[in-house]
C-alpha positions in Angstrom: 88.0 197.1 93.0 87.4 193.4 93.5 91.0 192.6 92.4 92.4 195.2 94.8 90.5 193.9 97.9 90.4 190.2 96.8 93.9 189.6 95.7 96.4 192.5 96.0 95.9 193.6 99.7 95.5 190.0 101.1 98.4 188.8 99.1 100.6 191.6 100.5 99.5 190.8 104.1 100.0 187.0 103.5 103.5 187.4 102.1 104.5 189.9 104.9 103.3 187.6 107.7 104.8 184.5 106.0 108.3 186.2 106.0 107.7 187.7 109.5 106.8 184.2 110.9 110.0 182.7 109.3 112.1 185.5 110.9 110.5 185.0 114.3 111.0 181.2 114.2 114.6 181.5 112.9 115.4 184.1 115.6 114.0 181.8 118.3 116.1 178.9 117.0 119.3 181.1 117.2 118.3 182.4 120.6 117.9 178.9 122.0 121.2 177.8 120.3 123.0 180.7 121.9 121.6 180.0 125.3 122.6 176.3 125.0 126.1 177.2 123.9 126.5 179.6 126.9 125.2 177.1 129.3 127.3 174.2 127.9 130.6 176.0 128.1 133.4 174.1 129.9 133.3 174.6 133.6 136.3 174.9 135.8 136.8 171.6 137.6 138.7 171.4 140.8 142.1 169.7 140.7 141.6 168.0 144.1 138.9 167.1 146.5 139.0 166.8 150.3 136.8 164.9 152.7 135.9 166.8 155.8 134.6 164.9 158.8 131.9 166.3 161.1 130.8 164.7 164.4 127.2 164.3 165.7 127.1 167.9 166.8 128.1 169.2 163.4 131.6 170.3 164.5 134.7 169.5 162.4 136.7 166.6 163.7 139.3 164.2 162.6 139.4 160.4 162.3 142.9 158.9 162.4 144.1 156.8 159.5 141.5 157.8 156.9 142.4 159.2 153.5 141.1 162.7 153.0 142.7 164.0 149.8 141.6 162.8 146.4 142.2 163.8 142.7 138.8 162.8 141.3 135.2 163.3 142.3 134.2 159.7 141.9 137.0 158.3 144.1 136.2 160.8 146.9 132.5 160.0 146.7 133.3 156.2 146.9 135.5 156.7 149.9 132.9 158.9 151.6 130.2 156.2 151.2 132.6 153.6 152.7 133.5 155.9 155.6 129.8 156.5 156.3 129.2 152.7 156.6 132.3 152.3 158.8 131.6 155.4 161.0 127.8 155.9 161.1 127.9 158.5 163.8 130.0 160.9 161.7 128.9 163.0 158.7 131.2 163.6 155.7 131.5 166.4 153.2 133.3 166.5 150.0 134.8 169.9 149.5 137.1 171.6 146.9 138.5 175.0 146.6 137.7 176.7 143.3 140.1 179.3 142.0 137.6 182.1 142.2 136.6 181.7 145.8 138.7 181.6 149.0 136.2 179.4 150.8 135.9 175.7 150.0 132.7 174.6 148.2 130.8 171.6 149.4 130.0 169.2 146.6 128.4 166.3 148.5 127.4 165.8 152.1 126.4 162.5 153.8 
């Protein structure tokens, strides 16, 4: 009787919970790995970026002789910062049209 309650039953419970704990931890690792892979999938990057000019009242306007079409995000952002210093009364938005949406998406606004 002592062997049954002292070694056999606790040994069965310990081995069960040891395996169950390993399965839970391994499942959590795979779940986080799957979530990371789904989040880290390649995103669709726009092929070109445009700079849109807004006046003090928030209406679209145009400034003559400024470049508004760019191929990379970094170049567009650099030009936007330069334009903001040159024309402080205007606001600038970097927009791009993604293939899924008809409307342009604003990436940056200063």
